[in-house]
C-alpha positions as CSV (number, residue, x, y, z in Angstrom):
1,M,94.6,175.4,45.9
2,D,97.6,175.4,43.6
3,T,100.1,172.6,43.5
4,Y,102.8,174.7,45.4
5,T,100.5,175.4,48.3
6,A,99.4,171.8,48.6
7,R,103.1,170.6,48.8
8,R,103.9,173.1,51.6
9,L,100.9,172.0,53.6
10,A,101.9,168.3,53.3
11,L,105.5,169.1,54.3
12,A,104.3,170.9,57.4
13,A,102.1,168.0,58.5
14,A,105.0,165.5,58.1
15,I,107.3,167.7,60.2
16,T,104.6,167.9,62.9
17,A,104.2,164.1,63.0
18,S,107.9,163.6,63.3
19,A,108.1,166.0,66.3
20,V,105.3,164.1,68.1
21,L,107.0,160.8,67.5
22,L,110.4,162.1,68.8
23,A,108.7,163.5,71.9
24,A,107.1,160.1,72.7
25,C,110.4,158.3,72.3
26,S,112.2,160.8,74.6
27,A,109.5,160.3,77.3
28,A,109.9,156.5,77.1
29,E,113.6,156.7,77.5
30,S,113.3,159.0,80.5
31,A,110.9,156.5,82.2
32,A,113.2,153.5,81.6
33,P,115.9,152.8,84.3
34,E,119.4,153.7,83.5
35,S,121.8,150.8,82.6
36,S,125.5,150.6,82.2
37,P,127.2,148.5,79.6
38,D,129.7,147.5,82.3
39,V,127.1,146.0,84.7
40,V,125.8,142.5,83.9
41,E,122.8,141.2,85.9
42,K,123.4,137.8,87.6
43,P,120.6,135.2,87.4
44,T,118.9,134.4,90.6
45,E,120.7,131.5,92.4
46,P,118.6,128.8,94.0
47,A,118.6,128.6,97.8
48,E,121.5,126.4,99.0
49,A,120.2,122.9,99.9
50,T,120.6,121.6,103.4
51,P,123.5,119.3,103.4
52,T,122.8,115.6,104.1
53,P,124.4,114.6,107.4
54,E,127.3,112.3,106.9
55,R,126.6,108.7,108.0
56,R,128.7,107.2,110.7
57,P,128.5,103.6,112.1
58,Y,126.1,102.9,114.9
59,T,125.5,100.0,117.2
60,I,122.2,98.1,117.9
61,S,121.8,95.4,120.5
62,F,119.3,92.6,120.6
63,G,118.1,90.5,123.5
64,G,115.7,87.6,123.3
65,D,112.3,86.8,124.8
66,V,111.1,88.9,127.7
67,H,108.1,88.6,130.0
68,F,107.3,89.4,133.6
69,E,105.7,86.3,135.1
70,G,106.6,84.4,138.3
71,V,109.7,85.8,140.1
72,L,109.9,88.5,137.5
73,R,106.5,90.0,138.5
74,T,107.9,90.6,142.0
75,R,110.9,92.4,140.5
76,L,108.6,94.5,138.3
77,N,106.4,95.4,141.2
78,T,109.3,96.2,143.5
79,D,111.1,98.5,141.1
80,P,110.4,98.6,137.3
81,K,113.6,100.6,136.7
82,T,115.8,97.8,137.8
83,A,113.6,94.8,136.7
84,L,116.0,93.7,134.0
85,G,119.0,93.6,136.3
86,P,122.7,94.1,135.4
87,I,122.2,93.3,131.7
88,A,120.8,96.8,131.4
89,K,124.4,98.2,131.4
90,V,125.1,96.2,128.2
91,L,121.9,97.5,126.5
92,K,122.6,101.1,127.4
93,R,126.0,101.1,125.8
94,S,124.5,100.7,122.3
95,D,122.9,103.4,120.3
96,L,119.8,101.3,119.9
97,A,118.5,98.2,121.7
98,M,115.6,95.9,121.0
99,V,113.9,92.8,122.6
100,N,110.9,90.6,122.0
101,L,108.2,91.4,124.5
102,E,106.4,88.0,124.8
103,T,103.4,89.0,126.8
104,A,100.1,90.9,126.6
105,I,100.2,94.2,128.3
106,T,97.1,94.0,130.4
107,T,95.8,93.2,133.9
108,G,92.4,92.1,132.7
109,G,91.0,90.3,129.7
110,T,90.1,86.7,129.1
111,P,92.9,84.1,128.6
112,A,93.0,82.5,125.2
113,P,90.8,79.4,125.4
114,G,92.7,76.1,125.7
115,K,96.1,77.7,125.6
116,Q,98.5,76.0,128.1
117,F,100.7,79.1,128.8
118,T,99.3,82.6,128.8
119,F,101.5,85.6,129.7
120,R,100.4,89.1,130.7
121,A,102.0,92.1,132.5
122,P,101.0,95.5,133.6
123,A,102.0,98.7,131.7
124,A,105.0,98.9,134.1
125,A,106.6,96.4,131.8
126,L,107.2,99.2,129.3
127,T,108.6,101.4,132.0
128,A,111.1,98.6,132.8
129,L,112.2,98.2,129.2
130,K,112.7,101.9,128.7
131,A,114.6,102.3,132.0
132,S,116.9,99.5,131.0
133,G,118.0,101.0,127.8
134,V,115.6,99.3,125.4
135,D,114.4,101.6,122.6
136,V,111.9,99.4,120.8
137,A,110.2,96.0,121.3
138,S,108.2,93.6,119.2
139,L,104.9,92.2,120.3
140,A,104.5,90.0,117.3
141,N,104.8,86.6,118.9
142,N,102.6,83.7,120.1
143,H,101.9,85.4,123.4
144,G,101.2,88.9,122.3
145,M,97.5,88.3,122.2
146,D,97.2,85.8,125.0
147,Y,94.3,87.8,126.4
148,M,92.6,88.0,123.1
149,Q,91.0,91.2,121.7
150,S,90.2,92.8,125.0
151,G,93.8,92.3,126.0
152,L,95.0,93.7,122.7
153,K,92.9,96.8,123.3
154,D,94.6,97.2,126.7
155,S,98.0,96.6,125.1
156,L,97.6,99.2,122.5
157,A,96.3,101.8,125.0
158,A,99.3,101.2,127.2
159,I,101.7,101.5,124.3
160,K,100.0,104.8,123.3
161,R,100.2,106.2,126.8
162,S,103.8,105.2,127.4
163,K,105.0,106.5,123.9
164,F,107.3,103.5,123.9
165,P,107.8,102.1,120.4
166,V,106.4,98.6,119.8
167,V,106.3,96.9,116.4
168,G,104.3,94.0,115.0
169,V,101.0,94.9,116.5
170,G,98.2,97.4,115.7
171,R,94.6,98.3,115.3
172,N,94.7,97.0,111.7
173,E,97.1,95.4,109.2
174,A,98.7,98.7,108.2
175,E,99.6,99.6,111.8
176,A,100.8,96.0,112.6
177,Y,103.3,95.9,109.6
178,K,104.3,99.5,109.9
179,P,108.0,99.9,110.7
180,W,109.4,101.9,113.5
181,R,111.7,104.6,112.1
182,T,114.5,106.5,113.7
183,T,117.7,108.2,112.6
184,V,121.0,107.5,114.4
185,N,124.4,108.9,113.3
186,G,122.9,109.9,110.0
187,N,121.5,106.4,109.3
188,R,117.7,106.1,108.6
189,V,116.7,102.9,110.3
190,A,113.5,101.0,109.8
191,I,112.5,98.1,112.0
192,I,109.6,95.7,111.2
193,G,108.2,93.1,113.5
194,A,106.3,89.9,112.5
195,T,105.7,86.4,113.8
196,Q,106.1,83.1,112.0
197,V,104.8,81.2,115.0
198,L,101.0,81.2,115.8
199,D,98.9,78.4,117.2
200,A,96.8,77.1,114.4
201,E,93.5,77.7,116.2
202,F,94.4,81.4,116.7
203,V,95.9,82.3,113.3
204,Q,92.7,83.9,112.1
205,A,91.7,85.6,115.3
206,W,95.2,87.0,116.0
207,T,96.3,88.1,112.6
208,A,95.8,91.8,111.8
209,T,93.7,92.5,108.7
210,G,92.2,95.6,107.1
211,D,89.6,96.0,109.7
212,Q,90.8,93.7,112.6
213,G,93.4,94.5,115.2
214,G,96.1,92.0,115.8
215,L,99.7,90.9,115.0
216,A,101.8,91.1,111.9
217,S,102.0,87.6,110.6
218,A,105.0,86.3,108.7
219,K,102.8,83.5,107.5
220,N,101.6,86.1,105.0
221,E,105.0,86.2,103.4
222,A,103.8,88.4,100.5
223,R,102.6,91.1,102.8
224,L,105.7,91.1,104.9
225,I,107.9,91.2,101.8
226,Q,105.9,94.1,100.5
227,E,106.6,96.1,103.7
228,V,110.3,95.3,103.5
229,R,110.5,96.5,99.9
230,R,108.6,99.6,100.8
231,A,111.0,100.3,103.7
232,R,114.0,99.7,101.4
233,K,113.1,102.7,99.2
234,N,113.7,105.3,101.9
235,S,115.9,103.7,104.6
236,D,119.6,103.2,105.0
237,T,119.1,100.1,107.2
238,V,116.1,97.7,107.1
239,I,115.8,95.4,110.1
240,V,113.2,92.6,110.4
241,H,112.6,91.1,113.8
242,L,110.8,87.7,113.7
243,H,109.4,85.3,116.1
244,W,110.4,82.0,114.5
245,G,111.9,78.5,115.0
246,T,111.0,75.3,116.7
247,E,111.1,75.0,120.5
248,L,114.3,73.4,121.8
249,Q,115.6,72.6,118.2
250,K,119.2,73.8,117.9
251,C,119.2,74.3,114.1
252,P,116.9,76.6,112.1
253,N,113.8,74.8,110.7
254,E,112.7,74.7,107.1
255,A,110.3,77.7,107.5
256,Q,113.2,79.8,108.8
257,R,115.6,78.7,106.1
258,G,113.0,79.4,103.5
259,L,112.0,82.9,104.7
260,A,115.3,84.5,105.4
261,P,116.6,84.5,101.8
262,K,113.3,86.0,100.6
263,L,113.6,88.9,103.1
264,V,117.2,89.5,102.2
265,A,116.3,89.5,98.5
266,A,113.5,92.1,99.3
267,G,116.0,94.4,100.9
268,A,116.4,93.4,104.6
269,D,119.9,94.1,105.9
270,V,119.3,92.4,109.3
271,V,117.0,89.6,110.2
272,V,116.9,88.6,113.9
273,G,114.6,86.8,116.3
274,G,113.8,83.9,118.5
275,H,111.2,81.6,120.0
276,A,113.0,78.3,120.5
277,H,114.0,79.0,124.2
278,I,117.6,78.2,123.3
279,L,120.3,79.9,121.3
280,L,120.6,79.3,117.5
281,G,123.4,80.3,115.2
282,A,124.0,83.7,113.5
283,G,126.0,85.0,110.6
284,Y,125.9,86.4,107.2
285,L,123.6,85.5,104.3
286,K,125.3,87.1,101.4
287,N,125.8,90.7,102.7
288,S,123.0,90.7,105.2
289,Y,123.1,89.5,108.8
290,V,120.8,86.8,110.1
291,S,120.3,85.5,113.7
292,Y,118.1,82.5,113.9
293,G,117.6,82.4,117.7
294,L,118.4,84.7,120.6
295,G,116.9,82.4,123.2
296,N,115.2,83.4,126.5
297,F,116.3,86.7,127.9
298,V,114.2,87.9,130.9
299,F,112.3,84.7,131.6
300,Y,110.8,83.0,134.6
301,N,112.3,79.5,134.2
302,W,115.7,78.4,133.0
303,G,117.9,75.3,132.7
304,P,121.3,74.2,131.4
305,D,120.3,75.1,127.8
306,T,117.4,77.5,128.2
307,G,119.3,79.6,130.7
308,R,122.1,80.4,128.2
309,T,121.5,83.8,126.8
310,G,123.2,87.0,125.9
311,V,123.2,90.2,123.9
312,L,123.9,90.4,120.2
313,T,125.4,93.7,119.2
314,L,125.8,94.7,115.6
315,T,127.9,97.6,114.3
316,I,126.2,99.0,111.1
317,N,126.8,101.7,108.6
318,G,124.0,102.1,106.1
319,R,123.5,98.6,104.6
320,K,126.8,97.2,105.8
321,V,126.9,95.1,109.0
322,L,130.6,95.8,109.9
323,K,130.8,93.7,113.0
324,D,128.9,91.3,115.3
325,Q,129.7,90.9,119.0
326,W,128.2,88.4,121.4
327,T,128.0,89.3,125.1
328,P,127.1,86.0,126.9
329,A,125.1,85.7,130.0
330,T,123.2,83.1,132.1
331,I,119.7,83.6,133.5
332,Q,119.7,83.7,137.2
333,G,116.6,84.6,139.2
334,G,114.9,85.3,135.9
335,V,117.4,87.9,134.6
336,P,120.5,87.7,132.5
337,I,123.8,87.9,134.4
338,P,126.8,88.7,132.1
339,L,129.6,86.2,132.2
340,T,133.2,87.0,132.8
341,G,136.6,85.4,132.5
342,T,137.0,81.9,131.2
343,G,133.3,81.3,131.3
344,R,132.7,84.2,129.0
345,Q,135.4,83.1,126.5
346,Q,133.9,79.5,126.4
347,A,130.4,80.9,125.9
348,V,131.5,83.0,123.0
349,T,133.2,80.1,121.4
350,G,130.1,78.0,121.9
351,W,127.9,80.7,120.4
352,K,130.0,80.9,117.3
353,A,129.9,77.1,116.9
354,L,126.1,77.2,116.6
355,R,126.6,78.7,113.1
356,G,127.6,75.3,111.8
357,C,124.1,74.0,110.9
358,T,122.7,77.4,109.6
359,G,124.3,77.8,106.2
360,L,125.4,81.3,107.3
361,T,129.0,82.5,107.1
362,A,131.3,84.4,109.4
363,R,132.0,87.1,106.9
364,P,129.8,88.9,104.4
365,G,129.8,87.8,100.8
366,Q,131.1,84.3,101.6
367,F,129.3,81.1,100.6
368,G,128.3,78.7,103.3
């Protein structure tokens, strides 16, 4: 083959290859979707987040110690829905209401050996509380296990059946210290119950542990504080309800004065409770609110001091306690009867005066 023929053959091959390449490109363009220089694709937007409900102030009312012994058992057996008497109207006005249920919820069991006073009540006690506007109760007190482990088993079963929230008690430590949680007016509220008062001979038997049912003990300060800190992380308001104080002593004892600041430092916004059978002072500790003693509330005996009672109502928004209000009452026939007129005014003045020996203040952020 001469040089001329070879060049012609090479040129023909190159032309053929170019044609094949051009056809392939045309096919690819045809398969591709059309686009316009005037259209700009928008990035996919994330789904709109559900807006957080705006918080609004709410009210929570606290009453003192409740049981259904003596004359109160008759009221409970007659009609549980009216067993708390006229004070129910005060409780129902609040968004939330809480009391200390100072009794085992059982009709059986064995009384705690050697204990002078033992209280128990049928499951109708929970019906009575619910019907009277109470939303949650604490069983962490020195009568919550008056009928020992068998009584505790009955109590827990009654609580489960009733679906009525009770704090400070459980099948183990985790349940006993676990807060009750609810949301009201956009506020996430956590309420923890514990007792600082336990008879020495029953501390071990009554305190909930990893594998033993019982009560949440405030004597184990580290465990209680741990639970408060945990609740603080995902709550707007943290409330600690305590059974504490010295019977018939009008000023908070050393144990109370020592524990309250620790709970506040851990994140508690409200610390309330009772045990002394009489009223003690209340007020602010820094920006948190503390009530050292709510006294008897629904109780089978009463006198000039032990018969003074009432309802503490706090107005709260998030961590701020905006207002406290005392609705005074006197125990008559075992139930609180709200006071009116001059008697009411005098009782409110007397309640405010109890703050004098507490180190608490009338306004948040003040120094006592």
